[in-house]
N, CA and C atoms as a LAMMPS dump frame, in Angstrom:
ITEM: TIMESTEP
0
ITEM: NUMBER OF ATOMS
555
ITEM: BOX BOUNDS ff ff ff
-5.0000000000000000e+02 5.0000000000000000e+02
-5.0000000000000000e+02 5.0000000000000000e+02
-5.0000000000000000e+02 5.0000000000000000e+02
ITEM: ATOMS id mol type element x y z
1 1 1 N 269.43 -418.69 115.078
2 1 2 C 269.354 -419.916 114.324
3 1 3 C 269.865 -419.645 112.916
4 2 1 N 270.81 -420.437 112.474
5 2 2 C 271.373 -420.286 111.137
6 2 3 C 270.843 -421.375 110.222
7 3 1 N 270.839 -421.075 108.942
8 3 2 C 270.382 -421.987 107.903
9 3 3 C 271.608 -422.428 107.115
10 4 1 N 271.679 -423.723 106.804
11 4 2 C 272.776 -424.253 106.001
12 4 3 C 272.431 -424.063 104.534
13 5 1 N 273.23 -423.25 103.846
14 5 2 C 273.011 -423.013 102.414
15 5 3 C 273.911 -423.941 101.614
16 6 1 N 273.306 -424.629 100.661
17 6 2 C 274.026 -425.533 99.77
18 6 3 C 273.985 -424.979 98.356
19 7 1 N 274.862 -425.501 97.487
20 7 2 C 274.67 -425.211 96.075
21 7 3 C 273.645 -426.224 95.562
22 8 1 N 273.262 -426.101 94.319
23 8 2 C 272.185 -426.947 93.792
24 8 3 C 272.559 -428.433 93.796
25 9 1 N 273.865 -428.744 93.812
26 9 2 C 274.295 -430.146 93.829
27 9 3 C 274.376 -430.714 95.246
28 10 1 N 274.166 -429.872 96.262
29 10 2 C 274.173 -430.355 97.638
30 10 3 C 275.457 -430.11 98.405
31 11 1 N 276.397 -429.346 97.828
32 11 2 C 277.631 -429.019 98.548
33 11 3 C 277.39 -427.832 99.468
34 12 1 N 277.818 -427.921 100.719
35 12 2 C 277.657 -426.779 101.635
36 12 3 C 278.411 -425.557 101.122
37 13 1 N 277.755 -424.399 101.237
38 13 2 C 278.354 -423.143 100.802
39 13 3 C 278.589 -422.188 101.958
40 14 1 N 277.59 -422.069 102.845
41 14 2 C 277.697 -421.069 103.909
42 14 3 C 276.615 -421.298 104.95
43 15 1 N 276.829 -420.656 106.106
44 15 2 C 275.78 -420.525 107.111
45 15 3 C 275.176 -419.152 106.894
46 16 1 N 273.856 -419.09 106.735
47 16 2 C 273.183 -417.805 106.518
48 16 3 C 272.092 -417.626 107.577
49 17 1 N 271.653 -416.401 107.755
50 17 2 C 270.6 -416.13 108.732
51 17 3 C 269.246 -416.552 108.171
52 18 1 N 268.266 -416.698 109.048
53 18 2 C 266.903 -417.019 108.615
54 18 3 C 266.364 -415.908 107.711
55 19 1 N 266.725 -414.659 108.002
56 19 2 C 266.263 -413.544 107.158
57 19 3 C 266.855 -413.647 105.753
58 20 1 N 268.137 -414.013 105.661
59 20 2 C 268.751 -414.177 104.338
60 20 3 C 268.079 -415.316 103.568
61 21 1 N 267.746 -416.399 104.275
62 21 2 C 267.055 -417.52 103.64
63 21 3 C 265.66 -417.094 103.187
64 22 1 N 264.972 -416.272 103.975
65 22 2 C 263.64 -415.788 103.611
66 22 3 C 263.709 -414.933 102.343
67 23 1 N 264.755 -414.128 102.212
68 23 2 C 264.934 -413.327 100.993
69 23 3 C 265.104 -414.26 99.79
70 24 1 N 265.853 -415.341 99.981
71 24 2 C 266.03 -416.309 98.887
72 24 3 C 264.69 -416.929 98.501
73 25 1 N 263.87 -417.261 99.501
74 25 2 C 262.54 -417.818 99.228
75 25 3 C 261.714 -416.804 98.444
76 26 1 N 261.698 -415.564 98.904
77 26 2 C 260.902 -414.518 98.257
78 26 3 C 261.353 -414.25 96.825
79 27 1 N 262.634 -414.415 96.563
80 27 2 C 263.185 -414.17 95.221
81 27 3 C 263.172 -415.42 94.345
82 28 1 N 262.58 -416.496 94.847
83 28 2 C 262.535 -417.773 94.125
84 28 3 C 263.938 -418.263 93.76
85 29 1 N 264.859 -418.106 94.71
86 29 2 C 266.248 -418.491 94.482
87 29 3 C 266.597 -419.834 95.118
88 30 1 N 265.588 -420.562 95.611
89 30 2 C 265.846 -421.85 96.265
90 30 3 C 265.356 -422.978 95.361
91 31 1 N 266.262 -423.925 95.084
92 31 2 C 265.926 -425.067 94.232
93 31 3 C 265.204 -426.151 95.031
94 32 1 N 265.677 -426.414 96.262
95 32 2 C 265.061 -427.434 97.108
96 32 3 C 265.46 -427.2 98.555
97 33 1 N 264.712 -427.82 99.461
98 33 2 C 264.969 -427.675 100.895
99 33 3 C 264.953 -429.044 101.553
100 34 1 N 265.498 -429.103 102.765
101 34 2 C 265.447 -430.32 103.587
102 34 3 C 265.033 -429.936 104.996
103 35 1 N 264.361 -430.848 105.662
104 35 2 C 263.977 -430.639 107.05
105 35 3 C 262.655 -429.898 107.175
106 36 1 N 262.096 -430.006 108.356
107 36 2 C 260.859 -429.299 108.665
108 36 3 C 261.166 -427.819 108.877
109 37 1 N 260.237 -426.938 108.548
110 37 2 C 260.474 -425.505 108.758
111 37 3 C 260.937 -425.227 110.192
112 38 1 N 261.945 -424.384 110.308
113 38 2 C 262.521 -424.082 111.622
114 38 3 C 262.285 -422.629 112.028
115 39 1 N 261.766 -421.832 111.103
116 39 2 C 261.459 -420.44 111.413
117 39 3 C 260.324 -419.975 110.504
118 40 1 N 259.512 -419.093 111.035
119 40 2 C 258.429 -418.492 110.262
120 40 3 C 258.589 -416.985 110.375
121 41 1 N 258.717 -416.33 109.231
122 41 2 C 258.833 -414.87 109.214
123 41 3 C 257.546 -414.302 108.658
124 42 1 N 257.019 -413.307 109.335
125 42 2 C 255.747 -412.699 108.942
126 42 3 C 256.007 -411.289 108.427
127 43 1 N 255.274 -410.96 107.358
128 43 2 C 255.435 -409.653 106.74
129 43 3 C 254.187 -408.808 106.894
130 44 1 N 253.963 -407.964 105.906
131 44 2 C 252.828 -407.05 105.934
132 44 3 C 251.512 -407.735 105.584
133 45 1 N 250.443 -406.968 105.673
134 45 2 C 249.106 -407.477 105.367
135 45 3 C 248.7 -406.968 103.988
136 46 1 N 248.247 -407.891 103.146
137 46 2 C 247.844 -407.563 101.787
138 46 3 C 246.528 -406.79 101.846
139 47 1 N 246.5 -405.646 101.2
140 47 2 C 245.364 -404.732 101.298
141 47 3 C 244.058 -405.343 100.795
142 48 1 N 244.096 -406.045 99.686
143 48 2 C 242.874 -406.578 99.077
144 48 3 C 242.33 -407.769 99.862
145 49 1 N 243.193 -408.732 100.202
146 49 2 C 242.73 -409.962 100.862
147 49 3 C 242.744 -409.872 102.382
148 50 1 N 243.533 -408.98 102.92
149 50 2 C 243.658 -408.879 104.378
150 50 3 C 244.541 -409.955 104.978
151 51 1 N 245.229 -410.728 104.124
152 51 2 C 246.11 -411.805 104.599
153 51 3 C 247.518 -411.282 104.858
154 52 1 N 248.115 -411.809 105.919
155 52 2 C 249.49 -411.45 106.233
156 52 3 C 250.425 -412.369 105.452
157 53 1 N 251.511 -411.817 104.922
158 53 2 C 252.48 -412.658 104.208
159 53 3 C 253.286 -413.458 105.225
160 54 1 N 253.539 -414.714 104.864
161 54 2 C 254.259 -415.633 105.745
162 54 3 C 255.283 -416.388 104.903
163 55 1 N 256.512 -416.467 105.4
164 55 2 C 257.549 -417.267 104.741
165 55 3 C 258.089 -418.261 105.76
166 56 1 N 258.021 -419.543 105.4
167 56 2 C 258.604 -420.594 106.24
168 56 3 C 260.027 -420.859 105.756
169 57 1 N 260.93 -420.944 106.706
170 57 2 C 262.342 -421.171 106.39
171 57 3 C 262.723 -422.564 106.866
172 58 1 N 263.361 -423.323 105.993
173 58 2 C 263.83 -424.669 106.312
174 58 3 C 265.285 -424.613 106.786
175 59 1 N 265.74 -425.596 107.56
176 59 2 C 267.107 -425.551 108.087
177 59 3 C 268.194 -425.751 107.034
178 60 1 N 267.813 -426.338 105.884
179 60 2 C 268.77 -426.577 104.802
180 60 3 C 268.12 -426.113 103.506
181 61 1 N 268.806 -425.22 102.785
182 61 2 C 268.293 -424.716 101.512
183 61 3 C 269.377 -424.83 100.444
184 62 1 N 268.944 -425.227 99.249
185 62 2 C 269.872 -425.305 98.115
186 62 3 C 269.563 -424.157 97.159
187 63 1 N 270.57 -423.369 96.865
188 63 2 C 270.406 -422.198 95.999
189 63 3 C 270.383 -422.613 94.532
190 64 1 N 269.511 -421.958 93.794
191 64 2 C 269.483 -422.157 92.336
192 64 3 C 270.744 -421.552 91.732
193 65 1 N 271.056 -421.977 90.521
194 65 2 C 272.138 -421.335 89.791
195 65 3 C 273.334 -422.234 89.587
196 66 1 N 274.355 -421.637 89.024
197 66 2 C 275.577 -422.36 88.687
198 66 3 C 276.293 -422.827 89.945
199 67 1 N 277.026 -423.89 89.814
200 67 2 C 277.794 -424.442 90.924
201 67 3 C 279.159 -423.778 90.948
202 68 1 N 279.484 -423.043 92.021
203 68 2 C 280.819 -422.427 92.092
204 68 3 C 281.865 -423.506 92.342
205 69 1 N 282.784 -423.674 91.413
206 69 2 C 283.749 -424.762 91.515
207 69 3 C 284.913 -424.448 92.444
208 70 1 N 285.23 -423.195 92.638
209 70 2 C 286.413 -422.86 93.429
210 70 3 C 286.21 -423.107 94.924
211 71 1 N 284.996 -422.968 95.413
212 71 2 C 284.74 -422.996 96.856
213 71 3 C 285.087 -424.327 97.501
214 72 1 N 284.848 -425.445 96.842
215 72 2 C 285.038 -426.734 97.49
216 72 3 C 286.38 -427.376 97.182
217 73 1 N 287.171 -426.75 96.349
218 73 2 C 288.468 -427.342 96.015
219 73 3 C 289.577 -426.897 96.96
220 74 1 N 289.355 -425.839 97.691
221 74 2 C 290.385 -425.311 98.578
222 74 3 C 290.274 -425.937 99.959
223 75 1 N 291.42 -426.005 100.638
224 75 2 C 291.4 -426.458 102.032
225 75 3 C 290.712 -425.374 102.856
226 76 1 N 289.956 -425.781 103.854
227 76 2 C 289.293 -424.778 104.696
228 76 3 C 290.311 -423.905 105.421
229 77 1 N 289.903 -422.704 105.749
230 77 2 C 290.782 -421.788 106.481
231 77 3 C 291.111 -422.383 107.847
232 78 1 N 292.35 -422.249 108.26
233 78 2 C 292.81 -422.761 109.547
234 78 3 C 292.659 -421.663 110.597
235 79 1 N 291.851 -421.94 111.602
236 79 2 C 291.701 -421.031 112.738
237 79 3 C 291.857 -421.844 114.01
238 80 1 N 292.239 -421.191 115.093
239 80 2 C 292.4 -421.919 116.348
240 80 3 C 291.111 -422.594 116.813
241 81 1 N 289.966 -421.91 116.811
242 81 2 C 288.75 -422.602 117.26
243 81 3 C 288.437 -423.856 116.436
244 82 1 N 288.632 -423.784 115.105
245 82 2 C 288.362 -424.968 114.279
246 82 3 C 289.413 -426.046 114.517
247 83 1 N 290.672 -425.655 114.702
248 83 2 C 291.727 -426.627 114.993
249 83 3 C 291.441 -427.346 116.31
250 84 1 N 291.095 -426.585 117.346
251 84 2 C 290.814 -427.181 118.656
252 84 3 C 289.607 -428.104 118.571
253 85 1 N 288.59 -427.715 117.797
254 85 2 C 287.408 -428.568 117.631
255 85 3 C 287.766 -429.843 116.87
256 86 1 N 288.589 -429.711 115.812
257 86 2 C 289.016 -430.903 115.06
258 86 3 C 289.7 -431.889 115.986
259 87 1 N 290.544 -431.37 116.88
260 87 2 C 291.328 -432.225 117.779
261 87 3 C 290.612 -432.513 119.093
262 88 1 N 289.327 -432.141 119.166
263 88 2 C 288.462 -432.437 120.318
264 88 3 C 288.975 -431.84 121.623
265 89 1 N 289.716 -430.718 121.521
266 89 2 C 290.278 -430.018 122.679
267 89 3 C 291.23 -430.903 123.488
268 90 1 N 291.902 -431.814 122.786
269 90 2 C 292.839 -432.745 123.418
270 90 3 C 294.251 -432.414 122.963
271 91 1 N 295.16 -432.312 123.924
272 91 2 C 296.569 -432.059 123.616
273 91 3 C 297.144 -433.272 122.883
274 92 1 N 297.829 -433.023 121.783
275 92 2 C 298.394 -434.113 120.985
276 92 3 C 299.591 -434.775 121.66
277 93 1 N 300.13 -434.164 122.699
278 93 2 C 301.295 -434.73 123.377
279 93 3 C 300.915 -435.488 124.649
280 94 1 N 300.168 -434.849 125.539
281 94 2 C 299.826 -435.518 126.809
282 94 3 C 298.469 -436.21 126.759
283 95 1 N 297.701 -436.002 125.687
284 95 2 C 296.394 -436.636 125.455
285 95 3 C 295.343 -436.279 126.507
286 96 1 N 295.508 -435.122 127.158
287 96 2 C 294.517 -434.66 128.127
288 96 3 C 293.636 -433.595 127.481
289 97 1 N 292.376 -433.548 127.912
290 97 2 C 291.439 -432.55 127.414
291 97 3 C 291.587 -431.249 128.206
292 98 1 N 291.454 -430.12 127.513
293 98 2 C 291.606 -428.802 128.12
294 98 3 C 290.531 -427.856 127.612
295 99 1 N 290.327 -426.778 128.341
296 99 2 C 289.478 -425.691 127.871
297 99 3 C 290.227 -424.893 126.825
298 100 1 N 289.487 -424.16 126.021
299 100 2 C 290.097 -423.421 124.909
300 100 3 C 291.178 -422.439 125.367
301 101 1 N 291.017 -421.836 126.538
302 101 2 C 291.995 -420.866 127.034
303 101 3 C 293.333 -421.505 127.402
304 102 1 N 293.341 -422.809 127.609
305 102 2 C 294.569 -423.505 127.993
306 102 3 C 295.235 -424.219 126.823
307 103 1 N 294.747 -423.981 125.6
308 103 2 C 295.286 -424.648 124.413
309 103 3 C 296.017 -423.664 123.515
310 104 1 N 296.919 -424.222 122.708
311 104 2 C 297.662 -423.43 121.732
312 104 3 C 297.715 -424.175 120.406
313 105 1 N 297.978 -423.419 119.337
314 105 2 C 298.249 -424.031 118.032
315 105 3 C 299.717 -424.426 118.037
316 106 1 N 299.999 -425.691 117.877
317 106 2 C 301.361 -426.213 117.894
318 106 3 C 301.753 -426.656 116.489
319 107 1 N 302.913 -426.227 116.051
320 107 2 C 303.438 -426.633 114.747
321 107 3 C 304.358 -427.839 114.96
322 108 1 N 304.044 -428.944 114.324
323 108 2 C 304.849 -430.164 114.47
324 108 3 C 306.28 -429.874 114.03
325 109 1 N 306.421 -429.303 112.846
326 109 2 C 307.71 -428.762 112.417
327 109 3 C 307.602 -427.259 112.643
328 110 1 N 308.355 -426.704 113.591
329 110 2 C 308.212 -425.279 113.924
330 110 3 C 308.398 -424.377 112.708
331 111 1 N 307.658 -423.274 112.7
332 111 2 C 307.789 -422.335 111.58
333 111 3 C 309.205 -421.78 111.502
334 112 1 N 309.887 -421.69 112.655
335 112 2 C 311.268 -421.198 112.665
336 112 3 C 312.218 -422.172 111.966
337 113 1 N 311.739 -423.404 111.744
338 113 2 C 312.549 -424.415 111.062
339 113 3 C 311.952 -424.789 109.712
340 114 1 N 311.108 -423.891 109.17
341 114 2 C 310.563 -424.101 107.826
342 114 3 C 309.203 -424.771 107.778
343 115 1 N 308.596 -425.036 108.914
344 115 2 C 307.281 -425.676 108.939
345 115 3 C 306.176 -424.722 108.491
346 116 1 N 305.186 -425.276 107.844
347 116 2 C 304.075 -424.471 107.327
348 116 3 C 302.993 -424.299 108.396
349 117 1 N 302.26 -423.212 108.278
350 117 2 C 301.1 -422.984 109.122
351 117 3 C 299.911 -423.587 108.376
352 118 1 N 299.786 -424.915 108.444
353 118 2 C 298.779 -425.628 107.664
354 118 3 C 298.119 -426.708 108.52
355 119 1 N 296.983 -427.204 108.043
356 119 2 C 296.269 -428.259 108.77
357 119 3 C 297.151 -429.481 109.024
358 120 1 N 298.017 -429.829 108.08
359 120 2 C 298.831 -431.042 108.212
360 120 3 C 300.062 -430.847 109.095
361 121 1 N 300.38 -429.606 109.453
362 121 2 C 301.525 -429.361 110.323
363 121 3 C 301.101 -428.813 111.685
364 122 1 N 299.815 -428.612 111.881
365 122 2 C 299.345 -428.036 113.141
366 122 3 C 298.506 -429.033 113.925
367 123 1 N 298.717 -429.024 115.219
368 123 2 C 297.935 -429.837 116.14
369 123 3 C 297.623 -428.97 117.36
370 124 1 N 296.755 -429.48 118.199
371 124 2 C 296.398 -428.804 119.434
372 124 3 C 297.344 -429.261 120.533
373 125 1 N 297.847 -428.323 121.31
374 125 2 C 298.72 -428.669 122.439
375 125 3 C 298.363 -427.799 123.636
376 126 1 N 298.519 -428.36 124.817
377 126 2 C 298.327 -427.548 126.024
378 126 3 C 299.534 -426.612 126.143
379 127 1 N 299.374 -425.575 126.904
380 127 2 C 300.447 -424.585 127.036
381 127 3 C 301.725 -425.204 127.597
382 128 1 N 301.582 -426.121 128.55
383 128 2 C 302.743 -426.754 129.172
384 128 3 C 303.539 -427.581 128.158
385 129 1 N 302.846 -428.428 127.402
386 129 2 C 303.538 -429.258 126.411
387 129 3 C 304.145 -428.416 125.3
388 130 1 N 303.442 -427.377 124.881
389 130 2 C 303.944 -426.503 123.829
390 130 3 C 305.236 -425.817 124.295
391 131 1 N 305.245 -425.333 125.526
392 131 2 C 306.441 -424.668 126.067
393 131 3 C 307.594 -425.67 126.209
394 132 1 N 307.284 -426.887 126.621
395 132 2 C 308.319 -427.913 126.793
396 132 3 C 308.968 -428.262 125.447
397 133 1 N 308.166 -428.382 124.39
398 133 2 C 308.697 -428.739 123.074
399 133 3 C 309.477 -427.573 122.469
400 134 1 N 308.961 -426.357 122.665
401 134 2 C 309.649 -425.19 122.113
402 134 3 C 309.74 -425.251 120.607
403 135 1 N 310.896 -424.869 120.061
404 135 2 C 311.069 -424.882 118.599
405 135 3 C 311.832 -426.116 118.125
406 136 1 N 311.698 -427.193 118.878
407 136 2 C 312.378 -428.435 118.488
408 136 3 C 311.395 -429.388 117.814
409 137 1 N 311.937 -430.424 117.206
410 137 2 C 311.114 -431.467 116.587
411 137 3 C 310.735 -432.491 117.648
412 138 1 N 309.655 -433.201 117.41
413 138 2 C 309.153 -434.186 118.383
414 138 3 C 310.223 -435.214 118.759
415 139 1 N 310.907 -435.753 117.755
416 139 2 C 311.898 -436.804 118.055
417 139 3 C 313.083 -436.255 118.849
418 140 1 N 313.376 -434.972 118.728
419 140 2 C 314.462 -434.375 119.507
420 140 3 C 314.097 -434.302 120.99
421 141 1 N 312.815 -434.282 121.279
422 141 2 C 312.34 -434.191 122.656
423 141 3 C 311.852 -435.533 123.189
424 142 1 N 311.836 -436.562 122.339
425 142 2 C 311.31 -437.86 122.743
426 142 3 C 309.799 -437.83 122.943
427 143 1 N 309.14 -436.943 122.21
428 143 2 C 307.685 -436.802 122.319
429 143 3 C 307.011 -437.478 121.13
430 144 1 N 305.908 -438.159 121.401
431 144 2 C 305.11 -438.777 120.348
432 144 3 C 303.759 -438.082 120.267
433 145 1 N 303.161 -438.143 119.088
434 145 2 C 301.829 -437.573 118.909
435 145 3 C 300.774 -438.611 119.296
436 146 1 N 299.769 -438.172 120.037
437 146 2 C 298.665 -439.058 120.431
438 146 3 C 297.717 -439.292 119.249
439 147 1 N 297.722 -438.388 118.279
440 147 2 C 296.9 -438.514 117.079
441 147 3 C 297.582 -437.752 115.952
442 148 1 N 297.17 -438.024 114.731
443 148 2 C 297.765 -437.378 113.566
444 148 3 C 296.871 -436.251 113.047
445 149 1 N 297.477 -435.227 112.475
446 149 2 C 296.675 -434.142 111.901
447 149 3 C 296.053 -434.575 110.57
448 150 1 N 295.008 -433.881 110.154
449 150 2 C 294.402 -434.107 108.847
450 150 3 C 293.698 -432.835 108.404
451 151 1 N 293.443 -432.746 107.105
452 151 2 C 292.721 -431.602 106.548
453 151 3 C 291.232 -431.938 106.579
454 152 1 N 290.421 -431.143 107.256
455 152 2 C 288.987 -431.421 107.308
456 152 3 C 288.334 -431.306 105.93
457 153 1 N 287.34 -432.153 105.698
458 153 2 C 286.556 -432.06 104.466
459 153 3 C 285.653 -430.824 104.548
460 154 1 N 285.023 -430.499 103.442
461 154 2 C 284.111 -429.36 103.404
462 154 3 C 282.979 -429.539 104.42
463 155 1 N 282.433 -430.755 104.514
464 155 2 C 281.34 -431.015 105.453
465 155 3 C 281.834 -430.909 106.906
466 156 1 N 283.026 -431.422 107.177
467 156 2 C 283.598 -431.285 108.521
468 156 3 C 283.821 -429.814 108.859
469 157 1 N 284.307 -429.048 107.889
470 157 2 C 284.566 -427.631 108.123
471 157 3 C 283.288 -426.899 108.522
472 158 1 N 282.18 -427.233 107.906
473 158 2 C 280.91 -426.586 108.256
474 158 3 C 280.543 -426.898 109.71
475 159 1 N 280.856 -428.092 110.179
476 159 2 C 280.602 -428.463 111.583
477 159 3 C 281.581 -427.735 112.498
478 160 1 N 282.841 -427.658 112.093
479 160 2 C 283.884 -427.053 112.924
480 160 3 C 283.725 -425.551 113.115
481 161 1 N 282.912 -424.91 112.319
482 161 2 C 282.763 -423.452 112.415
483 161 3 C 282.092 -423.009 113.705
484 162 1 N 281.653 -423.965 114.512
485 162 2 C 281.189 -423.623 115.847
486 162 3 C 279.789 -423.063 115.934
487 163 1 N 278.976 -423.343 114.978
488 163 2 C 277.594 -422.882 115.004
489 163 3 C 276.748 -423.795 115.882
490 164 1 N 275.577 -423.296 116.262
491 164 2 C 274.579 -424.149 116.91
492 164 3 C 273.871 -424.876 115.782
493 165 1 N 274.157 -426.143 115.622
494 165 2 C 273.685 -426.898 114.469
495 165 3 C 272.435 -427.68 114.853
496 166 1 N 271.383 -427.524 114.055
497 166 2 C 270.144 -428.257 114.282
498 166 3 C 270.316 -429.722 113.887
499 167 1 N 269.455 -430.587 114.412
500 167 2 C 269.567 -432.032 114.165
501 167 3 C 269.537 -432.362 112.677
502 168 1 N 268.622 -431.732 111.915
503 168 2 C 268.547 -431.986 110.47
504 168 3 C 269.851 -431.609 109.777
505 169 1 N 270.424 -430.484 110.189
506 169 2 C 271.667 -430.015 109.585
507 169 3 C 272.822 -430.952 109.926
508 170 1 N 272.902 -431.379 111.196
509 170 2 C 273.989 -432.274 111.6
510 170 3 C 273.886 -433.615 110.885
511 171 1 N 272.682 -434.137 110.768
512 171 2 C 272.478 -435.41 110.061
513 171 3 C 272.939 -435.287 108.615
514 172 1 N 272.586 -434.177 107.96
515 172 2 C 272.989 -433.96 106.575
516 172 3 C 274.512 -433.883 106.461
517 173 1 N 275.141 -433.084 107.318
518 173 2 C 276.595 -432.903 107.244
519 173 3 C 277.339 -434.194 107.585
520 174 1 N 276.923 -434.889 108.639
521 174 2 C 277.614 -436.118 109.047
522 174 3 C 277.505 -437.232 108.004
523 175 1 N 276.461 -437.195 107.179
524 175 2 C 276.299 -438.224 106.146
525 175 3 C 277.465 -438.207 105.156
526 176 1 N 278.145 -437.075 105.02
527 176 2 C 279.268 -436.973 104.081
528 176 3 C 280.621 -436.828 104.771
529 177 1 N 280.649 -436.966 106.081
530 177 2 C 281.91 -436.9 106.816
531 177 3 C 282.555 -438.288 106.777
532 178 1 N 283.86 -438.361 106.5
533 178 2 C 284.521 -439.674 106.46
534 178 3 C 284.295 -440.477 107.749
535 179 1 N 284.178 -441.776 107.609
536 179 2 C 283.904 -442.664 108.756
537 179 3 C 284.961 -442.554 109.853
538 180 1 N 286.206 -442.265 109.475
539 180 2 C 287.285 -442.216 110.466
540 180 3 C 287.491 -440.806 111.04
541 181 1 N 286.586 -439.893 110.755
542 181 2 C 286.709 -438.529 111.256
543 181 3 C 286.578 -438.493 112.784
544 182 1 N 287.358 -437.628 113.432
545 182 2 C 287.227 -437.439 114.873
546 182 3 C 285.89 -436.831 115.251
547 183 1 N 285.216 -436.208 114.305
548 183 2 C 283.916 -435.589 114.584
549 183 3 C 282.814 -436.616 114.788
550 184 1 N 283.062 -437.849 114.404
551 184 2 C 282.066 -438.917 114.582
552 184 3 C 282.14 -439.542 115.97
553 185 1 N 283.206 -439.292 116.714
554 185 2 C 283.341 -439.931 118.032
555 185 3 C 282.87 -439.049 119.14
């Protein structure tokens, strides 16, 4: 189970382990939390009182301190699993759904023709459609895109990372995902 770490303003920063979140609690490094406790970590027994130390970890924690400005201004890293998740495992050419092993990263403008390896130039394609298109442009092959590429927001990127997301975490992240996002369907 992972914990969603935010900065103090509520921007997602990272997925951290329950143990890492417990260390933040112990160090008084958490400004606020959301959701009901999702993990309880037990420590040693206090010699004088005989009580065992207990730390409850919430699914969403906001770290105290300065807001790192660089983290949310950059486009998220492009990886095949996140690309396939953004495109719902659907080929942009034939519009059929496939398993991850049958999909490829397809460049709308091929890199051999100056196309960038970026969110706005990459879509998901099945192996058959990708091979058929080759290093040509869509209009040269008479192929149309079933959907358009887009750069995921920071909140979408946290969802696309493929974690097992708890209901509280998903509700928090989806609240800031654009209404027209494919992740809402």
